[in-house]
PQR file of N, CA, C, O and H, with PARSE charges and radii, in Angstrom:
ATOM      1  N   MET A   1       4.345  23.406  28.863 -0.4000 1.5000
ATOM      2  CA  MET A   1       3.153  22.919  28.200 -0.0000 2.0000
ATOM      3  C   MET A   1       1.951  23.225  29.100  0.5500 1.7000
ATOM      4  O   MET A   1       1.953  22.859  30.275 -0.5500 1.4000
ATOM      5  N   PRO A   2       0.945  23.880  28.571 -0.5600 1.5000
ATOM      6  CA  PRO A   2      -0.207  24.271  29.394  0.2800 2.0000
ATOM      7  C   PRO A   2      -1.238  23.142  29.525  0.5500 1.7000
ATOM      8  O   PRO A   2      -2.295  23.190  28.897 -0.5500 1.4000
ATOM      9  N   VAL A   3      -0.930  22.136  30.335 -0.4000 1.5000
ATOM     10  CA  VAL A   3      -1.826  20.987  30.455 -0.0000 2.0000
ATOM     11  C   VAL A   3      -3.099  21.314  31.221  0.5500 1.7000
ATOM     12  O   VAL A   3      -4.034  20.513  31.219 -0.5500 1.4000
ATOM     13  H   VAL A   3      -0.071  22.097  30.846  0.4000 1.0000
ATOM     14  N   ASP A   4      -3.161  22.453  31.868 -0.4000 1.5000
ATOM     15  CA  ASP A   4      -4.375  22.828  32.593 -0.0000 2.0000
ATOM     16  C   ASP A   4      -5.304  23.688  31.744  0.5500 1.7000
ATOM     17  O   ASP A   4      -6.333  24.152  32.236 -0.5500 1.4000
ATOM     18  H   ASP A   4      -2.402  23.104  31.870  0.4000 1.0000
ATOM     19  N   ASP A   5      -4.957  23.909  30.471 -0.4000 1.5000
ATOM     20  CA  ASP A   5      -5.772  24.724  29.580 -0.0000 2.0000
ATOM     21  C   ASP A   5      -6.642  23.808  28.714  0.5500 1.7000
ATOM     22  O   ASP A   5      -6.126  22.867  28.112 -0.5500 1.4000
ATOM     23  H   ASP A   5      -4.122  23.533  30.071  0.4000 1.0000
ATOM     24  N   TRP A   6      -7.940  24.063  28.641 -0.4000 1.5000
ATOM     25  CA  TRP A   6      -8.850  23.212  27.876 -0.0000 2.0000
ATOM     26  C   TRP A   6      -8.565  23.284  26.376  0.5500 1.7000
ATOM     27  O   TRP A   6      -8.790  22.311  25.657 -0.5500 1.4000
ATOM     28  H   TRP A   6      -8.360  24.828  29.130  0.4000 1.0000
ATOM     29  N   GLN A   7      -8.081  24.414  25.908 -0.4000 1.5000
ATOM     30  CA  GLN A   7      -7.788  24.554  24.482 -0.0000 2.0000
ATOM     31  C   GLN A   7      -6.637  23.649  24.053  0.5500 1.7000
ATOM     32  O   GLN A   7      -6.615  23.153  22.927 -0.5500 1.4000
ATOM     33  H   GLN A   7      -7.898  25.204  26.492  0.4000 1.0000
ATOM     34  N   PHE A   8      -5.692  23.440  24.947 -0.4000 1.5000
ATOM     35  CA  PHE A   8      -4.588  22.520  24.673 -0.0000 2.0000
ATOM     36  C   PHE A   8      -5.121  21.118  24.405  0.5500 1.7000
ATOM     37  O   PHE A   8      -4.683  20.453  23.467 -0.5500 1.4000
ATOM     38  H   PHE A   8      -5.710  23.843  25.862  0.4000 1.0000
ATOM     39  N   TRP A   9      -6.061  20.671  25.224 -0.4000 1.5000
ATOM     40  CA  TRP A   9      -6.597  19.322  25.075 -0.0000 2.0000
ATOM     41  C   TRP A   9      -7.470  19.199  23.831  0.5500 1.7000
ATOM     42  O   TRP A   9      -7.491  18.143  23.198 -0.5500 1.4000
ATOM     43  H   TRP A   9      -6.416  21.211  25.987  0.4000 1.0000
ATOM     44  N   VAL A  10      -8.186  20.253  23.473 -0.4000 1.5000
ATOM     45  CA  VAL A  10      -8.999  20.212  22.255 -0.0000 2.0000
ATOM     46  C   VAL A  10      -8.100  20.093  21.027  0.5500 1.7000
ATOM     47  O   VAL A  10      -8.346  19.269  20.146 -0.5500 1.4000
ATOM     48  H   VAL A  10      -8.169  21.110  23.987  0.4000 1.0000
ATOM     49  N   VAL A  11      -7.068  20.913  20.976 -0.4000 1.5000
ATOM     50  CA  VAL A  11      -6.153  20.870  19.834 -0.0000 2.0000
ATOM     51  C   VAL A  11      -5.397  19.543  19.802  0.5500 1.7000
ATOM     52  O   VAL A  11      -5.158  19.001  18.723 -0.5500 1.4000
ATOM     53  H   VAL A  11      -6.868  21.583  21.691  0.4000 1.0000
ATOM     54  N   THR A  12      -5.025  19.022  20.943 -0.4000 1.5000
ATOM     55  CA  THR A  12      -4.337  17.732  21.004 -0.0000 2.0000
ATOM     56  C   THR A  12      -5.241  16.613  20.486  0.5500 1.7000
ATOM     57  O   THR A  12      -4.791  15.758  19.724 -0.5500 1.4000
ATOM     58  H   THR A  12      -5.219  19.463  21.819  0.4000 1.0000
ATOM     59  N   ALA A  13      -6.502  16.613  20.892 -0.4000 1.5000
ATOM     60  CA  ALA A  13      -7.449  15.582  20.437 -0.0000 2.0000
ATOM     61  C   ALA A  13      -7.680  15.677  18.934  0.5500 1.7000
ATOM     62  O   ALA A  13      -7.707  14.657  18.246 -0.5500 1.4000
ATOM     63  H   ALA A  13      -6.867  17.307  21.512  0.4000 1.0000
ATOM     64  N   VAL A  14      -7.848  16.888  18.422 -0.4000 1.5000
ATOM     65  CA  VAL A  14      -8.054  17.065  16.982 -0.0000 2.0000
ATOM     66  C   VAL A  14      -6.816  16.610  16.211  0.5500 1.7000
ATOM     67  O   VAL A  14      -6.939  15.960  15.173 -0.5500 1.4000
ATOM     68  H   VAL A  14      -7.827  17.717  18.981  0.4000 1.0000
ATOM     69  N   GLY A  15      -5.647  16.941  16.701 -0.4000 1.5000
ATOM     70  CA  GLY A  15      -4.414  16.508  16.052 -0.0000 2.0000
ATOM     71  C   GLY A  15      -4.249  14.998  16.062  0.5500 1.7000
ATOM     72  O   GLY A  15      -3.805  14.412  15.075 -0.5500 1.4000
ATOM     73  H   GLY A  15      -5.548  17.469  17.544  0.4000 1.0000
ATOM     74  N   ALA A  16      -4.604  14.365  17.174 -0.4000 1.5000
ATOM     75  CA  ALA A  16      -4.503  12.905  17.263 -0.0000 2.0000
ATOM     76  C   ALA A  16      -5.479  12.232  16.298  0.5500 1.7000
ATOM     77  O   ALA A  16      -5.129  11.253  15.640 -0.5500 1.4000
ATOM     78  H   ALA A  16      -4.964  14.840  17.976  0.4000 1.0000
ATOM     79  N   LEU A  17      -6.692  12.752  16.217 -0.4000 1.5000
ATOM     80  CA  LEU A  17      -7.668  12.189  15.284 -0.0000 2.0000
ATOM     81  C   LEU A  17      -7.226  12.376  13.836  0.5500 1.7000
ATOM     82  O   LEU A  17      -7.410  11.480  13.013 -0.5500 1.4000
ATOM     83  H   LEU A  17      -6.977  13.547  16.752  0.4000 1.0000
ATOM     84  N   ALA A  18      -6.651  13.518  13.523 -0.4000 1.5000
ATOM     85  CA  ALA A  18      -6.155  13.754  12.169 -0.0000 2.0000
ATOM     86  C   ALA A  18      -5.002  12.803  11.848  0.5500 1.7000
ATOM     87  O   ALA A  18      -4.917  12.297  10.730 -0.5500 1.4000
ATOM     88  H   ALA A  18      -6.501  14.246  14.192  0.4000 1.0000
ATOM     89  N   ALA A  19      -4.121  12.556  12.809 -0.4000 1.5000
ATOM     90  CA  ALA A  19      -3.002  11.635  12.591 -0.0000 2.0000
ATOM     91  C   ALA A  19      -3.519  10.210  12.355  0.5500 1.7000
ATOM     92  O   ALA A  19      -3.020   9.510  11.474 -0.5500 1.4000
ATOM     93  H   ALA A  19      -4.190  12.967  13.718  0.4000 1.0000
ATOM     94  N   LEU A  20      -4.504   9.786  13.130 -0.4000 1.5000
ATOM     95  CA  LEU A  20      -5.075   8.453  12.926 -0.0000 2.0000
ATOM     96  C   LEU A  20      -5.737   8.336  11.560  0.5500 1.7000
ATOM     97  O   LEU A  20      -5.622   7.306  10.896 -0.5500 1.4000
ATOM     98  H   LEU A  20      -4.909  10.355  13.845  0.4000 1.0000
ATOM     99  N   TRP A  21      -6.427   9.389  11.140 -0.4000 1.5000
ATOM    100  CA  TRP A  21      -7.079   9.397   9.837 -0.0000 2.0000
ATOM    101  C   TRP A  21      -6.047   9.274   8.718  0.5500 1.7000
ATOM    102  O   TRP A  21      -6.247   8.527   7.760 -0.5500 1.4000
ATOM    103  H   TRP A  21      -6.520  10.226  11.679  0.4000 1.0000
ATOM    104  N   LEU A  22      -4.943  10.011   8.844 -0.4000 1.5000
ATOM    105  CA  LEU A  22      -3.900   9.936   7.832 -0.0000 2.0000
ATOM    106  C   LEU A  22      -3.226   8.572   7.803  0.5500 1.7000
ATOM    107  O   LEU A  22      -2.891   8.064   6.732 -0.5500 1.4000
ATOM    108  H   LEU A  22      -4.780  10.618   9.621  0.4000 1.0000
ATOM    109  N   ILE A  23      -3.026   7.979   8.969 -0.4000 1.5000
ATOM    110  CA  ILE A  23      -2.417   6.647   9.036 -0.0000 2.0000
ATOM    111  C   ILE A  23      -3.320   5.622   8.364  0.5500 1.7000
ATOM    112  O   ILE A  23      -2.839   4.734   7.660 -0.5500 1.4000
ATOM    113  H   ILE A  23      -3.298   8.391   9.839  0.4000 1.0000
ATOM    114  N   ARG A  24      -4.637   5.744   8.581 -0.4000 1.5000
ATOM    115  CA  ARG A  24      -5.568   4.808   7.938 -0.0000 2.0000
ATOM    116  C   ARG A  24      -5.540   4.941   6.429  0.5500 1.7000
ATOM    117  O   ARG A  24      -5.727   3.951   5.721 -0.5500 1.4000
ATOM    118  H   ARG A  24      -5.028   6.465   9.153  0.4000 1.0000
ATOM    119  N   LEU A  25      -5.310   6.149   5.917 -0.4000 1.5000
ATOM    120  CA  LEU A  25      -5.243   6.340   4.469 -0.0000 2.0000
ATOM    121  C   LEU A  25      -3.981   5.730   3.876  0.5500 1.7000
ATOM    122  O   LEU A  25      -3.998   5.241   2.746 -0.5500 1.4000
ATOM    123  H   LEU A  25      -5.159   6.954   6.492  0.4000 1.0000
ATOM    124  N   VAL A  26      -2.891   5.755   4.628 -0.4000 1.5000
ATOM    125  CA  VAL A  26      -1.601   5.304   4.108 -0.0000 2.0000
ATOM    126  C   VAL A  26      -1.450   3.793   4.201  0.5500 1.7000
ATOM    127  O   VAL A  26      -0.928   3.170   3.276 -0.5500 1.4000
ATOM    128  H   VAL A  26      -2.877   6.153   5.546  0.4000 1.0000
ATOM    129  N   LEU A  27      -1.894   3.195   5.295 -0.4000 1.5000
ATOM    130  CA  LEU A  27      -1.703   1.760   5.482 -0.0000 2.0000
ATOM    131  C   LEU A  27      -2.578   0.962   4.523  0.5500 1.7000
ATOM    132  O   LEU A  27      -3.709   1.359   4.245 -0.5500 1.4000
ATOM    133  H   LEU A  27      -2.318   3.701   6.046  0.4000 1.0000
ATOM    134  N   PRO A  28      -2.070  -0.160   4.012 -0.5600 1.5000
ATOM    135  CA  PRO A  28      -2.883  -0.983   3.112  0.2800 2.0000
ATOM    136  C   PRO A  28      -4.031  -1.629   3.874  0.5500 1.7000
ATOM    137  O   PRO A  28      -3.911  -1.980   5.048 -0.5500 1.4000
ATOM    138  N   LYS A  29      -5.136  -1.772   3.176 -0.4000 1.5000
ATOM    139  CA  LYS A  29      -6.323  -2.360   3.789 -0.0000 2.0000
ATOM    140  C   LYS A  29      -6.354  -3.851   3.517  0.5500 1.7000
ATOM    141  O   LYS A  29      -5.907  -4.307   2.464 -0.5500 1.4000
ATOM    142  H   LYS A  29      -5.234  -1.487   2.222  0.4000 1.0000
ATOM    143  N   LYS A  30      -6.878  -4.603   4.454 -0.4000 1.5000
ATOM    144  CA  LYS A  30      -7.032  -6.034   4.271 -0.0000 2.0000
ATOM    145  C   LYS A  30      -8.217  -6.273   3.348  0.5500 1.7000
ATOM    146  O   LYS A  30      -9.312  -5.756   3.570 -0.5500 1.4000
ATOM    147  H   LYS A  30      -7.241  -4.234   5.309  0.4000 1.0000
ATOM    148  N   GLN A  31      -7.981  -7.056   2.322 -0.4000 1.5000
ATOM    149  CA  GLN A  31      -9.060  -7.376   1.402 -0.0000 2.0000
ATOM    150  C   GLN A  31      -9.609  -8.746   1.759  0.5500 1.7000
ATOM    151  O   GLN A  31      -8.873  -9.727   1.864 -0.5500 1.4000
ATOM    152  H   GLN A  31      -7.092  -7.477   2.142  0.4000 1.0000
ATOM    153  N   LYS A  32     -10.905  -8.785   1.938 -0.4000 1.5000
ATOM    154  CA  LYS A  32     -11.552 -10.053   2.254 -0.0000 2.0000
ATOM    155  C   LYS A  32     -11.921 -10.744   0.951  0.5500 1.7000
ATOM    156  O   LYS A  32     -12.762 -10.262   0.193 -0.5500 1.4000
ATOM    157  H   LYS A  32     -11.502  -7.988   1.853  0.4000 1.0000
ATOM    158  N   GLY A  33     -11.291 -11.862   0.705 -0.4000 1.5000
ATOM    159  CA  GLY A  33     -11.561 -12.601  -0.514 -0.0000 2.0000
ATOM    160  C   GLY A  33     -12.654 -13.626  -0.300  0.5500 1.7000
ATOM    161  O   GLY A  33     -12.816 -14.167   0.794 -0.5500 1.4000
ATOM    162  H   GLY A  33     -10.607 -12.254   1.320  0.4000 1.0000
ATOM    163  N   THR A  34     -13.386 -13.880  -1.339 -0.4000 1.5000
ATOM    164  CA  THR A  34     -14.436 -14.890  -1.276 -0.0000 2.0000
ATOM    165  C   THR A  34     -13.987 -16.083  -2.099  0.5500 1.7000
ATOM    166  O   THR A  34     -13.683 -15.951  -3.284 -0.5500 1.4000
ATOM    167  H   THR A  34     -13.254 -13.441  -2.228  0.4000 1.0000
ATOM    168  N   LYS A  35     -13.946 -17.237  -1.474 -0.4000 1.5000
ATOM    169  CA  LYS A  35     -13.555 -18.439  -2.191 -0.0000 2.0000
ATOM    170  C   LYS A  35     -14.771 -18.978  -2.929  0.5500 1.7000
ATOM    171  O   LYS A  35     -15.869 -19.069  -2.380 -0.5500 1.4000
ATOM    172  H   LYS A  35     -14.193 -17.345  -0.511  0.4000 1.0000
ATOM    173  N   THR A  36     -14.548 -19.326  -4.164 -0.4000 1.5000
ATOM    174  CA  THR A  36     -15.623 -19.894  -4.971 -0.0000 2.0000
ATOM    175  C   THR A  36     -15.184 -21.251  -5.490  0.5500 1.7000
ATOM    176  O   THR A  36     -13.991 -21.541  -5.588 -0.5500 1.4000
ATOM    177  H   THR A  36     -13.656 -19.253  -4.610  0.4000 1.0000
ATOM    178  N   SER A  37     -16.145 -22.059  -5.814 -0.4000 1.5000
ATOM    179  CA  SER A  37     -15.823 -23.372  -6.353 -0.0000 2.0000
ATOM    180  C   SER A  37     -15.971 -23.334  -7.868  0.5500 1.7000
ATOM    181  O   SER A  37     -16.800 -22.603  -8.410 -0.5500 1.4000
ATOM    182  H   SER A  37     -17.113 -21.824  -5.735  0.4000 1.0000
ATOM    183  N   LEU A  38     -15.162 -24.124  -8.530 -0.4000 1.5000
ATOM    184  CA  LEU A  38     -15.194 -24.212  -9.976 -0.0000 2.0000
ATOM    185  C   LEU A  38     -16.338 -25.125 -10.387  0.5500 1.7000
ATOM    186  O   LEU A  38     -16.455 -26.251  -9.902 -0.5500 1.4000
ATOM    187  H   LEU A  38     -14.488 -24.718  -8.090  0.4000 1.0000
ATOM    188  N   THR A  39     -17.179 -24.630 -11.287 -0.4000 1.5000
ATOM    189  CA  THR A  39     -18.286 -25.447 -11.777 -0.0000 2.0000
ATOM    190  C   THR A  39     -18.285 -25.436 -13.294  0.5500 1.7000
ATOM    191  O   THR A  39     -17.909 -24.452 -13.932 -0.5500 1.4000
ATOM    192  H   THR A  39     -17.084 -23.716 -11.681  0.4000 1.0000
ATOM    193  N   VAL A  40     -18.713 -26.549 -13.849 -0.4000 1.5000
ATOM    194  CA  VAL A  40     -18.911 -26.667 -15.291 -0.0000 2.0000
ATOM    195  C   VAL A  40     -20.317 -27.188 -15.492  0.5500 1.7000
ATOM    196  O   VAL A  40     -20.649 -28.297 -15.074 -0.5500 1.4000
ATOM    197  H   VAL A  40     -19.018 -27.348 -13.331  0.4000 1.0000
ATOM    198  N   GLY A  41     -21.126 -26.393 -16.123 -0.4000 1.5000
ATOM    199  CA  GLY A  41     -22.518 -26.800 -16.352 -0.0000 2.0000
ATOM    200  C   GLY A  41     -23.298 -26.901 -15.053  0.5500 1.7000
ATOM    201  O   GLY A  41     -24.250 -27.677 -14.970 -0.5500 1.4000
ATOM    202  H   GLY A  41     -20.857 -25.491 -16.463  0.4000 1.0000
ATOM    203  N   GLY A  42     -22.919 -26.134 -14.037 -0.4000 1.5000
ATOM    204  CA  GLY A  42     -23.630 -26.140 -12.773 -0.0000 2.0000
ATOM    205  C   GLY A  42     -23.214 -27.256 -11.834  0.5500 1.7000
ATOM    206  O   GLY A  42     -23.756 -27.374 -10.735 -0.5500 1.4000
ATOM    207  H   GLY A  42     -22.146 -25.503 -14.105  0.4000 1.0000
ATOM    208  N   LYS A  43     -22.252 -28.081 -12.252 -0.4000 1.5000
ATOM    209  CA  LYS A  43     -21.788 -29.178 -11.415 -0.0000 2.0000
ATOM    210  C   LYS A  43     -20.368 -28.893 -10.957  0.5500 1.7000
ATOM    211  O   LYS A  43     -19.552 -28.430 -11.755 -0.5500 1.4000
ATOM    212  H   LYS A  43     -21.811 -27.985 -13.145  0.4000 1.0000
ATOM    213  N   PRO A  44     -20.047 -29.156  -9.686 -0.5600 1.5000
ATOM    214  CA  PRO A  44     -18.689 -28.885  -9.193  0.2800 2.0000
ATOM    215  C   PRO A  44     -17.665 -29.793  -9.881  0.5500 1.7000
ATOM    216  O   PRO A  44     -17.940 -30.950 -10.202 -0.5500 1.4000
ATOM    217  N   VAL A  45     -16.492 -29.231 -10.092 -0.4000 1.5000
ATOM    218  CA  VAL A  45     -15.386 -29.954 -10.727 -0.0000 2.0000
ATOM    219  C   VAL A  45     -14.350 -30.246  -9.653  0.5500 1.7000
ATOM    220  O   VAL A  45     -13.990 -29.375  -8.861 -0.5500 1.4000
ATOM    221  H   VAL A  45     -16.269 -28.292  -9.832  0.4000 1.0000
ATOM    222  N   LYS A  46     -13.875 -31.501  -9.642 -0.4000 1.5000
ATOM    223  CA  LYS A  46     -12.861 -31.877  -8.660 -0.0000 2.0000
ATOM    224  C   LYS A  46     -11.520 -31.296  -9.062  0.5500 1.7000
ATOM    225  O   LYS A  46     -11.189 -31.236 -10.246 -0.5500 1.4000
ATOM    226  H   LYS A  46     -14.168 -32.208 -10.285  0.4000 1.0000
ATOM    227  N   LYS A  47     -10.740 -30.861  -8.059 -0.4000 1.5000
ATOM    228  CA  LYS A  47      -9.402 -30.339  -8.311 -0.0000 2.0000
ATOM    229  C   LYS A  47      -8.469 -31.490  -8.603  0.5500 1.7000
ATOM    230  O   LYS A  47      -8.560 -32.547  -7.979 -0.5500 1.4000
ATOM    231  H   LYS A  47     -11.009 -30.910  -7.097  0.4000 1.0000
ATOM    232  N   SER A  48      -7.579 -31.291  -9.542 -0.4000 1.5000
ATOM    233  CA  SER A  48      -6.573 -32.326  -9.808 -0.0000 2.0000
ATOM    234  C   SER A  48      -5.372 -32.050  -8.937  0.5500 1.7000
ATOM    235  O   SER A  48      -4.890 -30.918  -8.896 -0.5500 1.4000
ATOM    236  H   SER A  48      -7.504 -30.432 -10.049  0.4000 1.0000
ATOM    237  N   GLY A  49      -4.878 -33.050  -8.242 -0.4000 1.5000
ATOM    238  CA  GLY A  49      -3.716 -32.895  -7.364 -0.0000 2.0000
ATOM    239  C   GLY A  49      -2.441 -32.861  -8.166  0.5500 1.7000
ATOM    240  O   GLY A  49      -2.151 -33.782  -8.928 -0.5500 1.4000
ATOM    241  H   GLY A  49      -5.269 -33.970  -8.275  0.4000 1.0000
ATOM    242  N   SER A  50      -1.665 -31.780  -7.993 -0.4000 1.5000
ATOM    243  CA  SER A  50      -0.405 -31.674  -8.743 -0.0000 2.0000
ATOM    244  C   SER A  50       0.755 -31.930  -7.834  0.5500 1.7000
ATOM    245  O   SER A  50       1.905 -31.888  -8.272 -0.5500 1.4000
ATOM    246  H   SER A  50      -1.900 -31.031  -7.373  0.4000 1.0000
TER
END
């Protein structure tokens, strides 16, 4: 392996970045949900305990 060649490191870096990009496309993304309160007529409604 020619570790003293600059072209080796350029190609290695490009390959690593491409692999990370592909991994980001495949892995599921975390979805940030927004919690909202239930309102009727603009007034909050209490939750019934089940």
